[in-house]
Biopython code that builds the backbone (N, CA, C, O; Angstrom):
import numpy as np
from Bio.PDB.StructureBuilder import StructureBuilder

atoms = [
    (1, "ALA", "N", (-54.082, -29.132, -7.132)),
    (1, "ALA", "CA", (-53.600, -28.492, -5.928)),
    (1, "ALA", "C", (-52.107, -28.750, -5.740)),
    (1, "ALA", "O", (-51.350, -27.854, -5.366)),
    (2, "GLU", "N", (-51.698, -30.001, -6.008)),
    (2, "GLU", "CA", (-50.284, -30.317, -5.863)),
    (2, "GLU", "C", (-49.453, -29.613, -6.934)),
    (2, "GLU", "O", (-48.312, -29.219, -6.693)),
    (3, "GLN", "N", (-50.043, -29.464, -8.116)),
    (3, "GLN", "CA", (-49.331, -28.767, -9.191)),
    (3, "GLN", "C", (-49.104, -27.310, -8.810)),
    (3, "GLN", "O", (-48.029, -26.759, -9.045)),
    (4, "LYS", "N", (-50.123, -26.692, -8.219)),
    (4, "LYS", "CA", (-50.021, -25.297, -7.784)),
    (4, "LYS", "C", (-48.940, -25.163, -6.716)),
    (4, "LYS", "O", (-48.153, -24.216, -6.735)),
    (5, "LYS", "N", (-48.907, -26.116, -5.787)),
    (5, "LYS", "CA", (-47.918, -26.115, -4.718)),
    (5, "LYS", "C", (-46.508, -26.270, -5.312)),
    (5, "LYS", "O", (-45.578, -25.600, -4.862)),
    (6, "ALA", "N", (-46.342, -27.128, -6.298)),
    (6, "ALA", "CA", (-45.051, -27.349, -6.947)),
    (6, "ALA", "C", (-44.610, -26.091, -7.687)),
    (6, "ALA", "O", (-43.427, -25.750, -7.673)),
    (7, "GLU", "N", (-45.549, -25.396, -8.335)),
    (7, "GLU", "CA", (-45.220, -24.153, -9.033)),
    (7, "GLU", "C", (-44.744, -23.098, -8.046)),
    (7, "GLU", "O", (-43.771, -22.390, -8.306)),
    (8, "LEU", "N", (-45.428, -22.995, -6.916)),
    (8, "LEU", "CA", (-45.024, -22.023, -5.891)),
    (8, "LEU", "C", (-43.624, -22.342, -5.359)),
    (8, "LEU", "O", (-42.805, -21.445, -5.160)),
    (9, "LEU", "N", (-43.364, -23.625, -5.136)),
    (9, "LEU", "CA", (-42.041, -24.023, -4.656)),
    (9, "LEU", "C", (-40.968, -23.716, -5.711)),
    (9, "LEU", "O", (-39.868, -23.282, -5.370)),
    (10, "ALA", "N", (-41.286, -23.940, -6.971)),
    (10, "ALA", "CA", (-40.342, -23.663, -8.051)),
    (10, "ALA", "C", (-40.080, -22.166, -8.155)),
    (10, "ALA", "O", (-38.942, -21.742, -8.359)),
    (11, "GLN", "N", (-41.146, -21.360, -8.014)),
    (11, "GLN", "CA", (-40.967, -19.908, -8.055)),
    (11, "GLN", "C", (-40.116, -19.431, -6.881)),
    (11, "GLN", "O", (-39.246, -18.574, -7.038)),
    (12, "ALA", "N", (-40.381, -19.999, -5.697)),
    (12, "ALA", "CA", (-39.609, -19.620, -4.512)),
    (12, "ALA", "C", (-38.132, -19.989, -4.702)),
    (12, "ALA", "O", (-37.242, -19.212, -4.356)),
    (13, "ALA", "N", (-37.886, -21.165, -5.248)),
    (13, "ALA", "CA", (-36.508, -21.605, -5.479)),
    (13, "ALA", "C", (-35.824, -20.714, -6.510)),
    (13, "ALA", "O", (-34.650, -20.380, -6.356)),
    (14, "ALA", "N", (-36.543, -20.328, -7.554)),
    (14, "ALA", "CA", (-35.972, -19.454, -8.580)),
    (14, "ALA", "C", (-35.653, -18.076, -8.001)),
    (14, "ALA", "O", (-34.612, -17.494, -8.304)),
    (15, "GLU", "N", (-36.547, -17.565, -7.177)),
    (15, "GLU", "CA", (-36.323, -16.259, -6.541)),
    (15, "GLU", "C", (-35.099, -16.313, -5.622)),
    (15, "GLU", "O", (-34.278, -15.396, -5.616)),
    (16, "GLU", "N", (-34.988, -17.376, -4.861)),
    (16, "GLU", "CA", (-33.836, -17.526, -3.972)),
    (16, "GLU", "C", (-32.546, -17.632, -4.787)),
    (16, "GLU", "O", (-31.516, -17.082, -4.397)),
    (17, "ALA", "N", (-32.602, -18.327, -5.896)),
    (17, "ALA", "CA", (-31.430, -18.444, -6.769)),
    (17, "ALA", "C", (-31.029, -17.079, -7.318)),
    (17, "ALA", "O", (-29.839, -16.778, -7.414)),
    (18, "ARG", "N", (-32.011, -16.247, -7.682)),
    (18, "ARG", "CA", (-31.712, -14.890, -8.166)),
    (18, "ARG", "C", (-31.059, -14.054, -7.067)),
    (18, "ARG", "O", (-30.117, -13.306, -7.330)),
    (19, "LYS", "N", (-31.561, -14.180, -5.832)),
    (19, "LYS", "CA", (-30.989, -13.426, -4.712)),
    (19, "LYS", "C", (-29.540, -13.843, -4.468)),
    (19, "LYS", "O", (-28.670, -13.005, -4.233)),
    (20, "ILE", "N", (-29.297, -15.151, -4.526)),
    (20, "ILE", "CA", (-27.932, -15.645, -4.314)),
    (20, "ILE", "C", (-27.019, -15.143, -5.424)),
    (20, "ILE", "O", (-25.885, -14.742, -5.163)),
    (21, "ALA", "N", (-27.506, -15.163, -6.657)),
    (21, "ALA", "CA", (-26.705, -14.681, -7.785)),
    (21, "ALA", "C", (-26.396, -13.193, -7.629)),
    (21, "ALA", "O", (-25.282, -12.751, -7.907)),
    (22, "ALA", "N", (-27.397, -12.420, -7.181)),
    (22, "ALA", "CA", (-27.184, -10.987, -6.977)),
    (22, "ALA", "C", (-26.171, -10.754, -5.862)),
    (22, "ALA", "O", (-25.322, -9.870, -5.975)),
    (23, "THR", "N", (-26.249, -11.535, -4.789)),
    (23, "THR", "CA", (-25.312, -11.414, -3.684)),
    (23, "THR", "C", (-23.907, -11.784, -4.140)),
    (23, "THR", "O", (-22.937, -11.116, -3.783)),
    (24, "ASP", "N", (-23.801, -12.847, -4.929)),
    (24, "ASP", "CA", (-22.495, -13.252, -5.436)),
    (24, "ASP", "C", (-21.895, -12.173, -6.339)),
    (24, "ASP", "O", (-20.690, -11.925, -6.296)),
    (25, "ALA", "N", (-22.731, -11.535, -7.151)),
    (25, "ALA", "CA", (-22.244, -10.471, -8.026)),
    (25, "ALA", "C", (-21.753, -9.293, -7.194)),
    (25, "ALA", "O", (-20.715, -8.700, -7.488)),
    (26, "ALA", "N", (-22.513, -8.960, -6.148)),
    (26, "ALA", "CA", (-22.102, -7.859, -5.276)),
    (26, "ALA", "C", (-20.795, -8.208, -4.560)),
    (26, "ALA", "O", (-19.915, -7.360, -4.412)),
    (27, "ALA", "N", (-20.679, -9.459, -4.118)),
    (27, "ALA", "CA", (-19.452, -9.890, -3.443)),
    (27, "ALA", "C", (-18.273, -9.856, -4.413)),
    (27, "ALA", "O", (-17.164, -9.486, -4.030)),
    (28, "ALA", "N", (-18.508, -10.238, -5.659)),
    (28, "ALA", "CA", (-17.441, -10.205, -6.656)),
    (28, "ALA", "C", (-16.999, -8.773, -6.928)),
    (28, "ALA", "O", (-15.806, -8.511, -7.074)),
    (29, "LYS", "N", (-17.960, -7.838, -6.998)),
    (29, "LYS", "CA", (-17.615, -6.433, -7.203)),
    (29, "LYS", "C", (-16.813, -5.892, -6.016)),
    (29, "LYS", "O", (-15.834, -5.168, -6.195)),
    (30, "ALA", "N", (-17.244, -6.257, -4.795)),
    (30, "ALA", "CA", (-16.539, -5.799, -3.601)),
    (30, "ALA", "C", (-15.122, -6.364, -3.571)),
    (30, "ALA", "O", (-14.179, -5.658, -3.213)),
    (31, "ALA", "N", (-14.970, -7.628, -3.943)),
    (31, "ALA", "CA", (-13.639, -8.241, -3.961)),
    (31, "ALA", "C", (-12.753, -7.572, -5.007)),
    (31, "ALA", "O", (-11.564, -7.362, -4.769)),
    (32, "ALA", "N", (-13.322, -7.239, -6.158)),
    (32, "ALA", "CA", (-12.550, -6.558, -7.205)),
    (32, "ALA", "C", (-12.106, -5.176, -6.725)),
    (32, "ALA", "O", (-10.978, -4.754, -6.980)),
    (33, "ALA", "N", (-13.007, -4.475, -6.025)),
    (33, "ALA", "CA", (-12.661, -3.150, -5.507)),
    (33, "ALA", "C", (-11.542, -3.255, -4.471)),
    (33, "ALA", "O", (-10.624, -2.435, -4.464)),
    (34, "LYS", "N", (-11.615, -4.266, -3.594)),
    (34, "LYS", "CA", (-10.568, -4.460, -2.591)),
    (34, "LYS", "C", (-9.240, -4.801, -3.255)),
    (34, "LYS", "O", (-8.188, -4.326, -2.828)),
    (35, "ALA", "N", (-9.288, -5.621, -4.296)),
    (35, "ALA", "CA", (-8.064, -5.996, -5.000)),
    (35, "ALA", "C", (-7.438, -4.774, -5.665)),
    (35, "ALA", "O", (-6.218, -4.615, -5.650)),
    (36, "GLN", "N", (-8.267, -3.911, -6.249)),
    (36, "GLN", "CA", (-7.759, -2.700, -6.887)),
    (36, "GLN", "C", (-7.138, -1.778, -5.840)),
    (36, "GLN", "O", (-6.076, -1.202, -6.076)),
    (37, "LEU", "N", (-7.788, -1.636, -4.692)),
    (37, "LEU", "CA", (-7.255, -0.797, -3.617)),
    (37, "LEU", "C", (-5.931, -1.359, -3.117)),
    (37, "LEU", "O", (-4.983, -0.610, -2.877)),
    (38, "ALA", "N", (-5.869, -2.682, -2.961)),
    (38, "ALA", "CA", (-4.625, -3.304, -2.506)),
    (38, "ALA", "C", (-3.508, -3.072, -3.515)),
    (38, "ALA", "O", (-2.366, -2.826, -3.127)),
    (39, "GLY", "N", (-3.820, -3.147, -4.791)),
    (39, "GLY", "CA", (-2.814, -2.883, -5.825)),
    (39, "GLY", "C", (-2.310, -1.456, -5.772)),
    (39, "GLY", "O", (-1.114, -1.205, -5.920)),
    (40, "THR", "N", (-3.223, -0.523, -5.562)),
    (40, "THR", "CA", (-2.850, 0.887, -5.462)),
    (40, "THR", "C", (-1.958, 1.123, -4.244)),
    (40, "THR", "O", (-0.942, 1.813, -4.335)),
    (41, "LEU", "N", (-2.342, 0.549, -3.109)),
    (41, "LEU", "CA", (-1.544, 0.710, -1.894)),
    (41, "LEU", "C", (-0.164, 0.081, -2.056)),
    (41, "LEU", "O", (0.831, 0.625, -1.577)),
    (42, "MET", "N", (-0.107, -1.061, -2.729)),
    (42, "MET", "CA", (1.178, -1.724, -2.957)),
    (42, "MET", "C", (2.076, -0.865, -3.844)),
    (42, "MET", "O", (3.278, -0.760, -3.599)),
    (43, "ALA", "N", (1.495, -0.253, -4.870)),
    (43, "ALA", "CA", (2.276, 0.617, -5.754)),
    (43, "ALA", "C", (2.816, 1.818, -4.987)),
    (43, "ALA", "O", (3.970, 2.202, -5.175)),
    (44, "GLU", "N", (1.995, 2.416, -4.125)),
    (44, "GLU", "CA", (2.443, 3.555, -3.321)),
    (44, "GLU", "C", (3.553, 3.150, -2.358)),
    (44, "GLU", "O", (4.532, 3.878, -2.187)),
    (45, "ALA", "N", (3.398, 1.983, -1.727)),
    (45, "ALA", "CA", (4.415, 1.506, -0.786)),
    (45, "ALA", "C", (5.728, 1.230, -1.507)),
    (45, "ALA", "O", (6.801, 1.526, -0.982)),
    (46, "THR", "N", (5.646, 0.665, -2.705)),
    (46, "THR", "CA", (6.847, 0.397, -3.491)),
    (46, "THR", "C", (7.547, 1.701, -3.858)),
    (46, "THR", "O", (8.774, 1.796, -3.810)),
    (47, "LYS", "N", (6.750, 2.706, -4.224)),
    (47, "LYS", "CA", (7.306, 4.011, -4.585)),
    (47, "LYS", "C", (8.012, 4.649, -3.390)),
    (47, "LYS", "O", (9.111, 5.186, -3.529)),
    (48, "ARG", "N", (7.376, 4.588, -2.204)),
    (48, "ARG", "CA", (7.992, 5.154, -0.998)),
    (48, "ARG", "C", (9.254, 4.392, -0.619)),
    (48, "ARG", "O", (10.241, 4.994, -0.195)),
    (49, "MET", "N", (9.227, 3.059, -0.771)),
    (49, "MET", "CA", (10.387, 2.249, -0.427)),
    (49, "MET", "C", (11.554, 2.578, -1.354)),
    (49, "MET", "O", (12.698, 2.665, -0.908)),
    (50, "LYS", "N", (11.270, 2.758, -2.632)),
    (50, "LYS", "CA", (12.327, 3.105, -3.591)),
    (50, "LYS", "C", (12.920, 4.471, -3.253)),
    (50, "LYS", "O", (14.135, 4.659, -3.308)),
    (51, "ALA", "N", (12.045, 5.433, -2.901)),
    (51, "ALA", "CA", (12.520, 6.768, -2.539)),
    (51, "ALA", "C", (13.391, 6.709, -1.283)),
    (51, "ALA", "O", (14.422, 7.377, -1.208)),
    (52, "ALA", "N", (12.980, 5.914, -0.304)),
    (52, "ALA", "CA", (13.762, 5.793, 0.929)),
    (52, "ALA", "C", (15.096, 5.115, 0.654)),
    (52, "ALA", "O", (16.120, 5.512, 1.211)),
    (53, "SER", "N", (15.095, 4.093, -0.201)),
    (53, "SER", "CA", (16.348, 3.407, -0.544)),
    (53, "SER", "C", (17.288, 4.338, -1.289)),
    (53, "SER", "O", (18.495, 4.329, -1.045)),
    (54, "THR", "N", (16.745, 5.142, -2.195)),
    (54, "THR", "CA", (17.567, 6.092, -2.946)),
    (54, "THR", "C", (18.169, 7.129, -2.010)),
    (54, "THR", "O", (19.335, 7.498, -2.158)),
    (55, "THR", "N", (17.384, 7.600, -1.049)),
    (55, "THR", "CA", (17.865, 8.588, -0.091)),
    (55, "THR", "C", (18.951, 8.002, 0.806)),
    (55, "THR", "O", (19.891, 8.701, 1.184)),
    (56, "ALA", "N", (18.823, 6.724, 1.146)),
    (56, "ALA", "CA", (19.767, 6.092, 2.074)),
    (56, "ALA", "C", (21.054, 5.636, 1.402)),
    (56, "ALA", "O", (22.020, 5.316, 2.096)),
    (57, "GLU", "N", (21.098, 5.595, 0.083)),
    (57, "GLU", "CA", (22.304, 5.148, -0.609)),
    (57, "GLU", "C", (23.447, 6.136, -0.402)),
    (57, "GLU", "O", (23.243, 7.348, -0.463)),
    (58, "PRO", "N", (24.650, 5.615, -0.158)),
    (58, "PRO", "CA", (25.797, 6.523, -0.057)),
    (58, "PRO", "C", (26.113, 7.125, -1.416)),
    (58, "PRO", "O", (26.060, 6.430, -2.430)),
    (59, "ARG", "N", (26.432, 8.380, -1.444)),
    (59, "ARG", "CA", (26.686, 9.067, -2.709)),
    (59, "ARG", "C", (28.181, 9.169, -3.020)),
    (59, "ARG", "O", (28.588, 9.095, -4.179)),
    (60, "ASP", "N", (28.982, 9.339, -1.985)),
    (60, "ASP", "CA", (30.415, 9.534, -2.204)),
    (60, "ASP", "C", (31.205, 8.551, -1.337)),
    (60, "ASP", "O", (30.833, 8.267, -0.199)),
    (61, "THR", "N", (32.282, 8.047, -1.890)),
    (61, "THR", "CA", (33.204, 7.211, -1.140)),
    (61, "THR", "C", (34.565, 7.883, -1.208)),
    (61, "THR", "O", (35.036, 8.255, -2.282)),
    (62, "VAL", "N", (35.184, 8.033, -0.057)),
    (62, "VAL", "CA", (36.462, 8.743, 0.002)),
    (62, "VAL", "C", (37.484, 7.847, 0.687)),
    (62, "VAL", "O", (37.207, 7.271, 1.739)),
    (63, "ASP", "N", (38.660, 7.732, 0.094)),
    (63, "ASP", "CA", (39.787, 7.039, 0.717)),
    (63, "ASP", "C", (40.779, 8.101, 1.164)),
    (63, "ASP", "O", (41.285, 8.869, 0.345)),
    (64, "ILE", "N", (41.054, 8.145, 2.443)),
    (64, "ILE", "CA", (41.983, 9.135, 2.985)),
    (64, "ILE", "C", (43.161, 8.385, 3.588)),
    (64, "ILE", "O", (42.979, 7.507, 4.431)),
    (65, "ILE", "N", (44.353, 8.726, 3.160)),
    (65, "ILE", "CA", (45.556, 8.096, 3.673)),
    (65, "ILE", "C", (46.383, 9.187, 4.353)),
    (65, "ILE", "O", (46.720, 10.202, 3.744)),
    (66, "VAL", "N", (46.702, 8.955, 5.633)),
    (66, "VAL", "CA", (47.499, 9.932, 6.399)),
    (66, "VAL", "C", (48.664, 9.207, 7.038)),
    (66, "VAL", "O", (48.628, 7.992, 7.227)),
    (67, "SER", "N", (49.716, 9.979, 7.374)),
    (67, "SER", "CA", (50.902, 9.377, 7.984)),
    (67, "SER", "C", (50.898, 9.482, 9.505)),
    (67, "SER", "O", (51.696, 8.827, 10.175)),
    (68, "ALA", "N", (50.000, 10.306, 10.053)),
    (68, "ALA", "CA", (49.905, 10.443, 11.506)),
    (68, "ALA", "C", (48.450, 10.234, 11.915)),
    (68, "ALA", "O", (47.540, 10.536, 11.142)),
    (69, "PRO", "N", (48.224, 9.719, 13.127)),
    (69, "PRO", "CA", (46.836, 9.500, 13.570)),
    (69, "PRO", "C", (46.083, 10.834, 13.693)),
    (69, "PRO", "O", (46.609, 11.813, 14.224)),
    (70, "ILE", "N", (44.862, 10.847, 13.200)),
    (70, "ILE", "CA", (44.013, 12.037, 13.313)),
    (70, "ILE", "C", (42.618, 11.595, 13.738)),
    (70, "ILE", "O", (42.257, 10.424, 13.622)),
    (71, "ARG", "N", (41.847, 12.552, 14.231)),
    (71, "ARG", "CA", (40.458, 12.270, 14.588)),
    (71, "ARG", "C", (39.581, 12.910, 13.518)),
    (71, "ARG", "O", (39.707, 14.094, 13.208)),
    (72, "LEU", "N", (38.698, 12.101, 12.972)),
    (72, "LEU", "CA", (37.846, 12.560, 11.883)),
    (72, "LEU", "C", (36.395, 12.369, 12.295)),
    (72, "LEU", "O", (36.020, 11.304, 12.787)),
    (73, "SER", "N", (35.587, 13.389, 12.098)),
    (73, "SER", "CA", (34.172, 13.333, 12.454)),
    (73, "SER", "C", (33.334, 13.620, 11.207)),
    (73, "SER", "O", (33.513, 14.649, 10.555)),
    (74, "VAL", "N", (32.429, 12.713, 10.884)),
    (74, "VAL", "CA", (31.560, 12.882, 9.721)),
    (74, "VAL", "C", (30.131, 13.033, 10.222)),
    (74, "VAL", "O", (29.619, 12.170, 10.935)),
    (75, "LYS", "N", (29.500, 14.121, 9.849)),
    (75, "LYS", "CA", (28.133, 14.381, 10.280)),
    (75, "LYS", "C", (27.210, 14.371, 9.071)),
    (75, "LYS", "O", (27.615, 14.782, 7.983)),
    (76, "PRO", "N", (25.982, 13.909, 9.243)),
    (76, "PRO", "CA", (25.049, 13.889, 8.104)),
    (76, "PRO", "C", (24.657, 15.299, 7.679)),
    (76, "PRO", "O", (24.639, 16.227, 8.488)),
    (77, "ALA", "N", (24.348, 15.437, 6.407)),
    (77, "ALA", "CA", (23.917, 16.727, 5.886)),
    (77, "ALA", "C", (22.564, 17.078, 6.494)),
    (77, "ALA", "O", (21.767, 16.181, 6.770)),
    (78, "PRO", "N", (22.288, 18.362, 6.708)),
    (78, "PRO", "CA", (20.970, 18.743, 7.260)),
    (78, "PRO", "C", (19.866, 18.410, 6.278)),
    (78, "PRO", "O", (20.027, 18.531, 5.064)),
    (79, "VAL", "N", (18.744, 17.990, 6.832)),
    (79, "VAL", "CA", (17.588, 17.633, 6.007)),
    (79, "VAL", "C", (16.943, 18.907, 5.502)),
    (79, "VAL", "O", (16.652, 19.815, 6.281)),
    (80, "ALA", "N", (16.717, 18.976, 4.192)),
    (80, "ALA", "CA", (16.195, 20.199, 3.571)),
    (80, "ALA", "C", (14.773, 20.470, 3.987)),
    (80, "ALA", "O", (14.379, 21.632, 4.086)),
    (81, "SER", "N", (13.978, 19.432, 4.236)),
    (81, "SER", "CA", (12.571, 19.661, 4.546)),
    (81, "SER", "C", (12.325, 19.948, 6.014)),
    (81, "SER", "O", (11.220, 20.347, 6.380)),
    (82, "ALA", "N", (13.325, 19.757, 6.869)),
    (82, "ALA", "CA", (13.139, 19.999, 8.290)),
    (82, "ALA", "C", (13.207, 21.493, 8.570)),
    (82, "ALA", "O", (14.061, 22.195, 8.029)),
    (83, "ALA", "N", (12.320, 21.967, 9.402)),
    (83, "ALA", "CA", (12.308, 23.371, 9.778)),
    (83, "ALA", "C", (13.355, 23.577, 10.855)),
    (83, "ALA", "O", (13.341, 22.891, 11.877)),
    (84, "THR", "N", (14.253, 24.508, 10.638)),
    (84, "THR", "CA", (15.298, 24.766, 11.633)),
    (84, "THR", "C", (14.928, 26.003, 12.423)),
    (84, "THR", "O", (14.557, 27.037, 11.867)),
    (85, "THR", "N", (15.037, 25.872, 13.712)),
    (85, "THR", "CA", (14.758, 27.000, 14.595)),
    (85, "THR", "C", (16.023, 27.266, 15.392)),
    (85, "THR", "O", (16.474, 26.423, 16.167)),
    (86, "SER", "N", (16.572, 28.412, 15.199)),
    (86, "SER", "CA", (17.767, 28.765, 15.962)),
    (86, "SER", "C", (17.482, 30.054, 16.714)),
    (86, "SER", "O", (16.905, 31.004, 16.186)),
    (87, "SER", "N", (17.902, 30.045, 17.946)),
    (87, "SER", "CA", (17.715, 31.256, 18.757)),
    (87, "SER", "C", (19.094, 31.852, 19.030)),
    (87, "SER", "O", (19.861, 31.336, 19.843)),
    (88, "LYS", "N", (19.387, 32.927, 18.346)),
    (88, "LYS", "CA", (20.664, 33.609, 18.525)),
    (88, "LYS", "C", (20.452, 34.818, 19.449)),
    (88, "LYS", "O", (19.607, 35.672, 19.180)),
    (89, "PRO", "N", (21.226, 34.880, 20.537)),
    (89, "PRO", "CA", (21.070, 36.018, 21.463)),
    (89, "PRO", "C", (21.671, 37.288, 20.943)),
    (89, "PRO", "O", (21.612, 38.318, 21.614)),
]
sb = StructureBuilder()
sb.init_structure("model")
sb.init_model(0)
sb.init_chain("A")
sb.init_seg("    ")
for serial, (resi, resn, name, xyz) in enumerate(atoms, 1):
    if name == "N":
        sb.init_residue(resn, " ", resi, " ")
    sb.init_atom(name, np.array(xyz, "f"), 0.0, 1.0, " ", f" {name:<3s}", serial, name[0])
structure = sb.get_structure()
């Protein structure tokens, strides 16, 4: 009777160990998927940051020397992707 009880306990322990192993495997797969997603998001963010830095870099430097005081106004170029709406009467 005690041997039967010990066998049942051993089977229960083995089954629980299998469940824990299966859970750990599932957790490892989920962690790997999250790590892959994080890597993808990081690559996209790096790409966007590089594009923004390239856009923000000054392209031309000009030295202007004049003999009399003048007023100079520099305006940014219009953004090509922005939709312009003008109402001309």
